[in-house]
Each structure stands twice: as C-alpha cells, then as structure tokens.
C-alpha positions as CSV (number, residue, x, y, z in Angstrom):
1,M,109.8,3.9,-104.9
2,R,108.3,7.3,-103.9
3,P,107.2,7.6,-100.3
4,G,103.5,8.0,-101.5
5,N,103.6,4.5,-103.1
6,L,104.8,2.5,-100.1
7,P,102.4,-0.2,-98.8
8,I,102.7,1.4,-95.4
9,N,100.3,4.1,-96.4
10,N,97.2,1.9,-95.9
11,L,94.3,3.7,-94.2
12,K,92.4,0.5,-93.3
13,L,92.0,-0.6,-89.8
14,P,94.2,-3.6,-88.9
15,G,91.2,-5.9,-88.5
16,A,90.1,-5.4,-92.1
17,D,93.5,-6.7,-93.4
18,A,93.3,-9.7,-91.1
19,V,89.8,-10.6,-92.3
20,C,90.9,-10.2,-95.9
21,A,93.9,-12.5,-95.2
22,V,91.5,-15.1,-93.7
23,F,89.3,-14.9,-96.8
24,L,92.3,-15.2,-99.1
25,A,93.5,-18.3,-97.1
26,L,90.0,-19.9,-97.3
27,F,89.1,-19.2,-100.9
28,G,92.5,-18.8,-102.6
29,Q,94.4,-15.7,-103.6
30,T,92.0,-14.5,-106.3
31,V,89.8,-11.4,-106.9
32,A,86.8,-13.6,-106.4
33,A,87.9,-14.4,-102.9
34,L,88.1,-10.7,-102.1
35,R,84.6,-10.2,-103.5
36,T,83.2,-13.2,-101.6
37,G,84.4,-12.0,-98.2
38,P,82.2,-8.8,-98.0
39,I,79.3,-10.8,-99.3
40,I,79.6,-13.3,-96.4
41,V,80.2,-10.6,-93.8
42,N,77.2,-8.6,-95.2
43,T,75.0,-11.6,-95.2
44,I,75.8,-12.4,-91.6
45,T,75.1,-8.7,-90.7
46,V,71.7,-8.9,-92.5
47,F,70.7,-11.9,-90.4
48,F,71.7,-10.2,-87.2
49,V,69.9,-7.0,-88.1
50,A,66.8,-9.1,-88.8
51,A,67.2,-10.8,-85.5
52,L,67.6,-7.4,-83.7
53,G,64.5,-6.1,-85.4
54,R,62.5,-9.3,-84.6
55,R,63.6,-9.1,-81.0
56,R,62.6,-5.5,-80.6
57,Y,59.5,-5.1,-82.7
58,G,58.4,-8.6,-83.9
59,L,58.8,-10.8,-86.9
60,P,57.5,-8.5,-89.7
61,A,59.6,-5.6,-88.6
62,G,62.7,-7.9,-88.4
63,L,62.2,-9.1,-91.9
64,V,61.8,-5.5,-93.2
65,A,64.8,-4.4,-91.2
66,G,66.9,-7.2,-92.7
67,A,65.7,-6.6,-96.2
68,A,66.3,-2.8,-95.9
69,Y,69.8,-3.3,-94.6
70,A,70.5,-5.8,-97.4
71,L,69.3,-3.4,-100.0
72,L,71.0,-0.3,-98.7
73,S,74.3,-1.8,-97.6
74,T,75.1,-3.0,-101.1
75,S,74.8,0.4,-102.7
76,Q,77.8,2.0,-104.4
77,N,77.3,5.1,-102.4
78,V,78.3,3.3,-99.2
79,V,81.1,1.3,-100.7
80,G,79.0,-1.8,-100.4
81,T,80.6,-3.8,-103.2
82,V,84.2,-3.7,-101.9
83,F,85.6,-4.8,-98.6
84,H,85.8,-1.9,-96.1
85,S,86.3,-1.8,-92.4
86,T,82.8,-0.4,-91.9
87,H,81.4,-3.9,-92.8
88,L,83.2,-5.2,-89.7
89,V,82.1,-2.3,-87.6
90,A,78.4,-2.8,-88.5
91,L,78.7,-6.5,-87.8
92,C,80.3,-6.1,-84.4
93,S,77.9,-3.3,-83.5
94,V,74.8,-5.3,-84.2
95,I,76.2,-8.3,-82.4
96,A,77.0,-6.1,-79.4
97,T,73.5,-4.6,-79.4
98,L,72.0,-8.1,-79.5
99,L,74.2,-9.3,-76.6
100,L,73.2,-6.3,-74.5
101,L,69.5,-6.8,-75.2
102,R,69.8,-10.4,-74.1
103,S,71.5,-9.4,-70.8
104,D,69.5,-8.5,-67.7
105,L,70.8,-4.9,-67.7
106,K,68.3,-2.1,-67.8
107,P,68.7,0.2,-70.8
108,W,69.1,3.3,-68.6
109,R,72.0,1.7,-66.8
110,L,74.0,1.0,-70.0
111,S,77.0,3.2,-70.7
112,Q,79.4,3.4,-73.6
113,P,82.0,1.1,-71.9
114,D,79.3,-1.6,-71.4
115,W,78.4,-1.4,-75.1
116,S,81.9,-1.4,-76.4
117,M,82.9,-4.4,-74.2
118,A,80.0,-6.5,-75.4
C-alpha cells in the first residue's frame, strides 16, 4: 500500500470516529446506520437551538431559529448530509451555551475557559 492510502491519514477528530462507532453498534454496520447518525445528531441540535432561541427571545423566535437551523444545516454546501465533526461541535456548543445561560453567572464575567468547560 502506498503511504497516501493508509487508514492513518484520517483528518476527522477522534470524537467523530467514536460517535460513528456507536451508531454502527446501535444500528448495524450498514450505510443506513452511517446516514442515520447525523440525522439524529442534527435533530437533537435543532431542538437545542430552538430551546436557546426560546430562552433568549421567546417562543416564536425559538421556533424560527430551530427551523432555520434545520433547513440550513442539511445543505450540501455545509456537508449536512454526511457525518462530519462539525455536527458534534455545533451540538456541544449549543448545549454549553444553554448551560451557561441557566447558570447564575453574569454575561460580562464569562470567559473562554468558562464556556469551554461547560
């Protein structure tokens, strides 16, 4: 095998491969399992984006934010139909933001380490 074809040349973050392995274990080792995984992760992210919008600006804005994220995140331009590590980054970022909004910290006292630890 040539060095360029070795499986060690994977540019994904390690968490993405672990999540793919979980979905393969749950749904079987099929292509459908790899397509179902991003749909589940994206659906969870849509609900959290809607919850974030509702918490900040009210119910109508939350519904619009969730619908907009659902529509835009499935575009081919943002690799929305295949599993990518950005799906996990978006999910963790929205969850961290919701956790920080639920805390009693003031927004001006938040720093990058606070956000990344949440």
